[in-house]
C-alpha positions as CSV (number, residue, x, y, z in Angstrom):
1,M,-57.6,-7.8,-33.1
2,K,-59.1,-9.0,-29.8
3,N,-61.5,-11.4,-31.6
4,L,-58.9,-12.6,-34.2
5,A,-58.2,-16.3,-34.0
6,L,-54.9,-17.2,-32.3
7,H,-53.2,-18.6,-35.4
8,W,-53.8,-15.4,-37.3
9,K,-52.3,-13.3,-34.4
10,I,-49.3,-15.6,-34.4
11,L,-49.0,-15.4,-38.2
12,I,-49.2,-11.6,-38.1
13,G,-46.4,-11.6,-35.4
14,M,-44.3,-13.8,-37.6
15,V,-44.6,-11.6,-40.7
16,L,-44.0,-8.4,-38.8
17,G,-40.9,-10.0,-37.1
18,I,-39.5,-11.0,-40.5
19,V,-40.0,-7.5,-42.0
20,F,-38.6,-5.9,-38.9
21,G,-35.6,-8.2,-39.0
22,F,-34.8,-7.3,-42.6
23,I,-35.2,-3.6,-41.8
24,M,-32.8,-3.9,-38.9
25,N,-30.3,-5.6,-41.1
26,T,-30.0,-2.4,-43.1
27,V,-29.7,0.0,-40.2
28,D,-26.5,0.7,-38.4
29,G,-26.7,-0.8,-35.0
30,G,-29.9,-2.7,-35.9
31,K,-28.5,-6.1,-35.2
32,G,-27.3,-5.1,-31.8
33,F,-30.7,-3.5,-31.0
34,V,-32.5,-6.7,-31.9
35,T,-30.1,-8.9,-29.9
36,D,-30.2,-6.7,-26.8
37,W,-33.9,-5.5,-26.8
38,I,-36.0,-7.8,-28.9
39,K,-34.5,-11.3,-28.6
40,P,-34.9,-11.6,-24.8
41,F,-38.7,-11.6,-25.1
42,G,-38.5,-14.6,-27.4
43,T,-36.1,-16.3,-25.0
44,I,-38.5,-15.7,-22.0
45,F,-41.4,-17.2,-24.0
46,I,-39.4,-20.4,-24.8
47,N,-38.2,-20.6,-21.2
48,L,-41.9,-20.5,-20.0
49,L,-42.8,-23.3,-22.4
50,K,-39.9,-25.4,-21.2
51,L,-40.8,-24.6,-17.6
52,I,-44.2,-26.3,-17.9
53,A,-43.1,-29.1,-20.3
54,V,-41.8,-31.5,-17.5
55,P,-44.7,-31.2,-15.1
56,L,-47.1,-31.5,-18.0
57,I,-45.6,-34.7,-19.2
58,L,-45.4,-36.1,-15.7
59,A,-49.0,-35.2,-14.8
60,S,-50.6,-36.2,-18.1
61,L,-48.8,-39.5,-18.5
62,I,-49.3,-40.7,-14.9
63,K,-53.0,-39.7,-14.9
64,G,-53.5,-41.2,-18.4
65,I,-52.0,-44.6,-17.5
66,S,-53.6,-44.8,-14.1
67,D,-57.0,-44.1,-15.7
68,L,-56.6,-47.0,-18.2
69,K,-57.5,-49.5,-15.4
70,D,-55.9,-52.2,-17.5
71,I,-52.2,-52.8,-18.1
72,S,-52.9,-54.6,-21.4
73,K,-54.2,-51.3,-22.8
74,I,-50.8,-49.7,-22.2
75,K,-49.1,-52.5,-24.3
76,K,-51.6,-52.0,-27.1
77,M,-51.3,-48.2,-27.2
78,G,-47.5,-48.4,-26.9
79,L,-47.1,-50.9,-29.8
80,R,-49.4,-49.0,-32.0
81,T,-47.7,-45.7,-31.3
82,I,-44.1,-46.9,-31.9
83,S,-45.1,-48.9,-35.0
84,I,-46.8,-45.9,-36.6
85,Y,-43.9,-43.6,-35.7
86,I,-41.4,-46.0,-37.3
87,G,-43.6,-46.3,-40.4
88,T,-44.0,-42.5,-40.9
89,T,-40.3,-42.0,-40.4
90,L,-39.4,-44.6,-43.0
91,I,-41.8,-43.0,-45.5
92,A,-40.2,-39.6,-44.8
93,I,-36.7,-40.9,-45.5
94,I,-37.8,-42.5,-48.7
95,I,-39.5,-39.3,-49.9
96,G,-36.4,-37.3,-49.1
97,L,-34.1,-39.7,-51.0
98,G,-36.5,-39.8,-54.0
99,I,-36.6,-36.0,-54.3
100,V,-32.8,-35.5,-54.0
101,N,-32.0,-38.2,-56.5
102,I,-34.5,-36.8,-59.1
103,V,-33.6,-33.1,-58.7
104,K,-29.8,-33.6,-58.0
105,P,-29.3,-30.1,-56.4
106,G,-25.6,-30.8,-55.7
107,V,-24.6,-31.7,-59.2
108,G,-22.8,-28.8,-61.0
109,M,-22.1,-26.6,-58.0
110,S,-19.1,-24.5,-59.0
111,P,-15.7,-24.9,-57.3
112,D,-15.7,-21.2,-56.4
113,T,-19.0,-21.5,-54.5
114,I,-17.7,-24.6,-52.7
115,A,-14.5,-22.8,-51.8
116,K,-16.4,-19.7,-50.5
117,I,-18.7,-21.8,-48.3
118,K,-15.8,-23.8,-47.0
119,A,-13.8,-20.7,-46.1
120,K,-16.8,-19.1,-44.3
121,Y,-18.2,-22.0,-42.4
122,E,-15.7,-24.9,-42.1
123,T,-14.2,-23.6,-38.8
124,D,-17.5,-22.1,-37.5
125,L,-18.2,-23.0,-33.9
126,G,-21.6,-24.4,-34.9
127,V,-20.0,-26.8,-37.3
128,T,-17.2,-27.9,-35.0
129,D,-19.7,-28.3,-32.1
130,K,-21.8,-30.7,-34.1
131,L,-18.8,-32.8,-35.0
132,V,-17.7,-33.0,-31.3
133,K,-21.2,-34.1,-30.2
134,A,-21.5,-36.6,-33.0
135,S,-18.1,-38.1,-32.0
136,A,-19.2,-38.4,-28.4
137,Q,-22.4,-40.1,-29.5
138,K,-20.5,-42.5,-31.8
139,D,-18.1,-43.5,-29.1
140,A,-20.9,-44.6,-26.8
141,G,-21.6,-48.3,-26.5
142,P,-24.3,-49.9,-28.7
143,L,-26.8,-50.1,-25.8
144,Q,-26.0,-46.7,-24.4
145,A,-29.3,-45.3,-25.8
146,L,-31.2,-48.0,-23.9
147,V,-29.2,-47.3,-20.7
148,D,-29.9,-43.6,-20.9
149,I,-33.7,-44.2,-20.7
150,F,-33.4,-45.4,-17.0
151,P,-32.6,-42.5,-14.6
152,S,-30.6,-42.9,-11.5
153,N,-31.8,-39.6,-10.1
154,I,-35.2,-38.4,-11.4
155,F,-34.7,-34.9,-10.0
156,Q,-31.6,-34.6,-12.1
157,S,-33.7,-35.8,-15.1
158,F,-36.1,-33.0,-14.3
159,V,-33.3,-30.4,-14.3
160,D,-31.8,-31.8,-17.5
161,A,-35.3,-32.2,-19.1
162,S,-34.3,-35.7,-20.2
163,M,-37.6,-36.6,-21.8
164,L,-37.2,-40.3,-22.2
165,Q,-36.1,-40.7,-18.6
166,I,-39.1,-38.6,-17.5
167,I,-41.5,-40.6,-19.7
168,F,-40.1,-43.9,-18.2
169,F,-40.5,-42.6,-14.6
170,A,-44.1,-41.4,-15.3
171,M,-45.0,-44.7,-16.9
172,F,-43.4,-46.6,-13.9
173,V,-45.5,-44.5,-11.5
174,G,-48.7,-44.9,-13.5
175,I,-48.3,-48.6,-13.7
176,S,-47.5,-48.9,-10.0
177,L,-50.6,-46.9,-9.2
178,L,-52.7,-49.4,-11.1
179,L,-51.2,-52.2,-9.0
180,I,-52.1,-50.8,-5.6
181,P,-55.7,-50.7,-4.2
182,E,-57.8,-47.9,-5.8
183,K,-58.5,-46.3,-2.4
184,K,-54.8,-45.8,-1.7
185,A,-54.0,-44.7,-5.3
186,K,-56.8,-42.1,-5.5
187,P,-55.2,-39.2,-3.6
188,L,-52.1,-39.3,-5.8
189,M,-54.2,-39.7,-8.9
190,D,-56.3,-36.6,-7.9
191,F,-53.1,-34.7,-7.3
192,F,-51.8,-35.4,-10.8
193,D,-55.2,-34.6,-12.3
194,S,-55.2,-31.2,-10.6
195,L,-51.6,-30.6,-11.6
196,N,-52.5,-31.4,-15.3
197,E,-55.4,-29.0,-15.2
198,M,-53.3,-26.3,-13.7
199,V,-50.5,-26.7,-16.2
200,M,-52.9,-26.6,-19.1
201,K,-54.2,-23.3,-17.8
202,M,-50.7,-22.1,-17.7
203,V,-50.5,-22.9,-21.4
204,D,-53.5,-20.7,-22.1
205,L,-51.9,-17.8,-20.2
206,I,-48.5,-18.2,-21.9
207,M,-50.2,-18.3,-25.3
208,L,-51.5,-14.8,-24.8
209,F,-47.9,-13.7,-25.2
210,A,-47.2,-15.9,-28.3
211,P,-47.8,-13.3,-31.1
212,Y,-45.2,-10.9,-29.5
213,A,-42.8,-13.8,-28.8
214,V,-42.8,-15.1,-32.4
215,F,-42.2,-11.5,-33.5
216,A,-39.0,-11.4,-31.4
217,L,-37.9,-14.9,-32.4
218,L,-38.3,-14.4,-36.2
219,A,-36.6,-10.9,-36.0
220,N,-33.6,-12.5,-34.3
221,V,-33.5,-15.3,-37.0
222,I,-33.5,-12.8,-39.8
223,I,-30.6,-10.7,-38.5
224,A,-28.4,-13.9,-38.5
225,F,-28.4,-14.0,-42.3
226,D,-25.7,-11.8,-43.7
227,D,-24.6,-13.5,-46.9
228,T,-27.5,-13.7,-49.4
229,E,-25.3,-14.9,-52.2
230,I,-24.5,-18.1,-50.4
231,L,-28.2,-18.6,-49.5
232,L,-29.1,-18.2,-53.2
233,K,-26.4,-20.8,-54.2
234,L,-28.1,-23.3,-51.8
235,L,-31.6,-22.5,-52.9
236,A,-32.0,-25.7,-55.0
237,Y,-31.0,-27.8,-52.0
238,A,-33.3,-25.8,-49.6
239,L,-36.2,-26.2,-52.0
240,C,-35.7,-29.9,-52.2
241,V,-36.0,-30.1,-48.4
242,V,-39.0,-27.8,-48.2
243,G,-40.7,-29.7,-51.1
244,G,-40.2,-33.0,-49.3
245,L,-41.6,-31.6,-46.1
246,I,-44.7,-30.3,-47.9
247,L,-45.2,-33.8,-49.4
248,M,-44.9,-35.2,-45.9
249,I,-47.6,-32.9,-44.5
250,G,-49.7,-33.9,-47.5
251,F,-49.2,-37.6,-46.5
252,Y,-50.4,-36.7,-42.9
253,L,-53.5,-35.0,-44.3
254,I,-54.3,-38.1,-46.3
255,L,-54.0,-40.3,-43.2
256,V,-56.3,-37.9,-41.2
257,A,-58.9,-37.8,-44.0
258,V,-58.9,-41.6,-44.7
259,Y,-58.6,-43.1,-41.3
260,T,-60.1,-40.6,-38.9
261,K,-62.7,-39.2,-41.4
262,K,-61.8,-35.6,-40.4
263,S,-61.4,-32.7,-42.8
264,P,-57.7,-32.0,-43.5
265,M,-58.4,-28.3,-43.5
266,W,-60.1,-28.6,-40.1
267,F,-57.1,-30.5,-38.8
268,L,-54.6,-27.8,-40.1
269,K,-56.7,-25.0,-38.6
270,Q,-56.9,-26.7,-35.2
271,I,-53.2,-27.5,-35.0
272,S,-51.8,-24.4,-36.7
273,P,-50.9,-22.5,-33.5
274,A,-48.6,-25.4,-32.5
275,Q,-47.2,-25.5,-36.1
276,L,-46.4,-21.8,-36.1
277,L,-44.7,-22.1,-32.7
278,A,-42.7,-25.1,-33.8
279,F,-41.6,-23.0,-36.8
280,S,-40.6,-20.0,-34.6
281,T,-38.9,-22.0,-31.8
282,S,-37.3,-24.9,-33.8
283,S,-38.0,-27.1,-30.8
284,S,-40.6,-29.9,-30.5
285,A,-39.9,-30.1,-26.8
286,A,-40.6,-26.4,-26.2
287,T,-43.8,-26.6,-28.4
288,L,-45.0,-29.8,-26.6
289,P,-47.3,-28.0,-24.0
290,V,-49.1,-26.2,-26.9
291,T,-49.2,-29.3,-29.0
292,M,-50.9,-31.2,-26.1
293,E,-53.4,-28.4,-25.5
294,R,-54.4,-28.2,-29.2
295,V,-54.6,-32.0,-29.6
296,E,-56.7,-32.5,-26.5
297,E,-59.0,-29.5,-26.6
298,H,-59.3,-28.8,-30.3
299,L,-58.7,-32.2,-32.1
300,G,-60.6,-34.2,-29.5
301,V,-57.9,-36.8,-28.6
302,D,-58.4,-38.2,-25.1
303,K,-55.9,-37.3,-22.4
304,E,-55.1,-41.0,-22.0
305,V,-53.7,-41.1,-25.5
306,S,-52.2,-37.6,-25.9
307,G,-50.4,-37.9,-22.6
308,F,-48.5,-40.9,-23.9
309,V,-48.2,-40.4,-27.7
310,L,-47.1,-36.8,-27.7
311,P,-44.3,-36.9,-25.2
312,V,-43.0,-40.0,-26.9
313,G,-43.3,-38.4,-30.3
314,A,-41.5,-35.2,-29.2
315,T,-38.6,-37.5,-28.2
316,I,-38.4,-40.2,-30.9
317,N,-40.6,-39.1,-33.8
318,M,-38.4,-36.9,-36.2
319,D,-40.0,-37.4,-39.6
320,G,-39.0,-33.9,-40.8
321,T,-35.5,-34.3,-39.5
322,S,-35.1,-37.8,-41.0
323,L,-36.3,-36.5,-44.4
324,Y,-33.8,-33.7,-44.2
325,Q,-31.0,-36.1,-43.4
326,G,-31.7,-38.2,-46.4
327,I,-31.6,-35.1,-48.7
328,A,-28.6,-33.5,-46.9
329,A,-26.5,-36.6,-47.0
330,V,-27.0,-37.2,-50.7
331,F,-26.6,-33.5,-51.5
332,I,-23.2,-33.4,-49.7
333,M,-22.1,-36.5,-51.6
334,Q,-23.3,-35.1,-54.9
335,V,-21.1,-32.0,-54.3
336,I,-17.9,-33.5,-52.8
337,W,-18.0,-37.3,-52.8
338,P,-20.0,-38.4,-55.9
339,E,-18.3,-41.8,-55.9
340,G,-20.1,-42.7,-52.7
341,L,-23.5,-42.4,-54.4
342,T,-24.3,-46.1,-54.6
343,F,-27.6,-47.8,-54.2
344,S,-26.2,-49.8,-51.2
345,N,-25.1,-46.6,-49.5
346,Q,-28.5,-45.1,-49.9
347,L,-30.0,-48.2,-48.3
348,V,-27.6,-47.8,-45.4
349,I,-28.8,-44.1,-45.1
350,V,-32.4,-45.3,-44.8
351,F,-31.6,-47.7,-42.0
352,T,-29.2,-45.5,-40.1
353,A,-31.4,-42.4,-40.3
354,L,-34.3,-44.5,-39.0
355,L,-32.2,-45.7,-36.0
356,A,-30.7,-42.3,-35.4
357,S,-34.1,-40.7,-35.1
358,I,-35.1,-43.1,-32.4
359,G,-31.8,-43.0,-30.4
360,S,-31.0,-39.3,-30.6
361,A,-33.4,-38.0,-28.0
362,A,-30.6,-37.0,-25.5
363,V,-28.5,-35.3,-28.2
364,P,-28.6,-31.5,-28.4
365,S,-28.9,-30.0,-31.9
366,A,-30.1,-33.5,-33.0
367,G,-30.5,-32.8,-36.7
368,M,-27.0,-32.1,-37.8
369,V,-25.5,-34.4,-35.2
370,M,-27.6,-37.2,-36.5
371,L,-26.5,-36.3,-40.1
372,V,-22.8,-36.8,-39.1
373,I,-23.6,-40.2,-37.8
374,V,-25.5,-41.1,-41.0
375,L,-22.6,-39.9,-43.2
376,E,-20.1,-41.9,-41.1
377,S,-22.2,-45.0,-41.5
378,I,-21.6,-45.1,-45.2
379,G,-17.8,-44.5,-45.0
380,F,-17.9,-40.8,-45.8
381,P,-14.2,-39.5,-45.6
382,E,-13.7,-38.1,-42.1
383,E,-11.5,-35.2,-43.5
384,L,-14.4,-34.1,-45.6
385,L,-17.0,-34.0,-42.8
386,P,-16.3,-30.3,-41.8
387,I,-16.7,-29.3,-45.5
388,G,-19.9,-31.3,-45.8
389,L,-21.5,-29.7,-42.8
390,A,-20.2,-26.2,-43.9
391,L,-22.1,-26.7,-47.2
392,I,-25.5,-26.8,-45.6
393,F,-24.8,-24.8,-42.4
394,A,-25.9,-21.4,-43.9
395,V,-29.5,-22.6,-44.4
396,D,-29.7,-25.0,-41.5
397,R,-31.7,-22.7,-39.2
398,P,-34.6,-21.9,-41.6
399,L,-34.7,-25.6,-42.6
400,D,-34.7,-26.6,-38.9
401,M,-37.7,-24.4,-38.4
402,C,-39.5,-26.1,-41.3
403,R,-38.6,-29.7,-40.3
404,T,-39.7,-29.0,-36.6
405,T,-43.1,-27.9,-37.9
406,V,-43.4,-31.3,-39.7
407,N,-42.2,-33.2,-36.6
408,V,-45.0,-31.5,-34.6
409,T,-47.6,-32.1,-37.3
410,G,-46.6,-35.8,-37.4
411,D,-47.0,-36.1,-33.6
412,A,-50.5,-34.6,-33.8
413,T,-51.4,-36.9,-36.7
414,V,-50.2,-40.1,-34.9
415,S,-52.1,-39.1,-31.7
416,M,-55.3,-38.9,-33.8
417,L,-54.6,-42.3,-35.5
418,V,-53.9,-44.0,-32.2
419,A,-56.9,-42.4,-30.5
420,K,-59.2,-43.4,-33.4
421,S,-58.0,-47.0,-33.2
422,L,-58.7,-47.2,-29.5
423,G,-62.1,-45.4,-29.6
424,K,-60.6,-42.4,-27.8
425,L,-61.2,-39.7,-30.4
426,H,-64.0,-37.4,-29.5
427,D,-66.2,-35.6,-32.1
428,N,-67.0,-32.3,-30.3
429,P,-64.1,-31.3,-28.1
430,K,-64.6,-28.3,-25.9
431,A,-61.7,-25.8,-25.9
432,K,-60.9,-24.1,-22.7
433,D,-59.7,-20.4,-22.4
434,W,-57.5,-18.6,-19.9
435,D,-60.5,-16.7,-18.4
436,D,-63.1,-19.5,-18.1
437,N,-63.0,-19.2,-14.3
438,Y,-61.9,-15.5,-14.1
439,D,-65.4,-14.1,-13.3
440,K,-65.5,-16.2,-10.1
441,V,-62.2,-14.9,-8.7
442,K,-61.8,-11.3,-10.0
């Protein structure tokens, strides 16, 4: 077990967690036991990853930009990153709409099933919470997303983990360091270099706990499912989403093989620990430190590139989420608003989902909140929105896990593409381990 690769350890933890969760679902008091004694270990793990995400973004981005020595390179890297992210998101939405229009998972759902789902989930706090958040987002001004990028208090941004604000501040500091004499900039650059190395070592240490944490996280997910009949009724919809996400990963692998000349299987092997954590945590932001470690030390992307591309991607690149929105919006219309299924409305879905994926960084529970915004953009009846969300709410958590995995895979893919285009993709990266320096200090 000690010599087993990390991704196999995590996979074993996931399988055992799922099995344990199903067993606890059949035992009296099992759910309470998992909630009280198992779930906290998963929460601790996520908290540790979130703890180091902000200093990692700050250190890696400032160091990466200040090392460029040329402001024009920042413009070149930024334009390429944003352009590729927009392109992959557009392709994801088109794939989603293509699948849902071919399979038509919402056509023929029985009124009894719709009534049962409506009765169970329409007034659920999770559904009403998403509607409230979407309403607040919709009421904001057209440039509010732009205003939100610029912090008035960076320490508050650190506390709130406002990624776009932190990215802006880090870029501002990095560019400012370029514009002052190198002798004066060096002490601060050395500080952030050391901070980056220290945080990456923290990632190595935290990952020792990963197999046990994913066991706890998956066990807690499984005990939440208490109505298998509804899950089976939504199976066709869920399979459409999963099938689309698999196609999207296939698209990434083609990009990796054709443009970077790397083996797709090698790419999946190197990035798999980040993918498995994304699946377990349903959070690109929480997975970001691990994604950065895998991309830099295992895929060979230079820190100058990964420090910019990955934090931006974790914030604005939501390929998996955008694909899901296209499928979910059309599925809901197929079930309760078939007259809205026009070609023009589907074009609006493409455009709105693309914009929502870029402007939703500060919105908690972004996926379903963005879906409400997409539905409202095509004139979906407001009184039907709670029913629409209730239709897909039962399977949202497992699908969220799947689409987050695709989001993280997309981030890693784009970082390789950008690095290759800038000559910053290294062939033989050297991975570091938690105990590299242990013999000297024990």
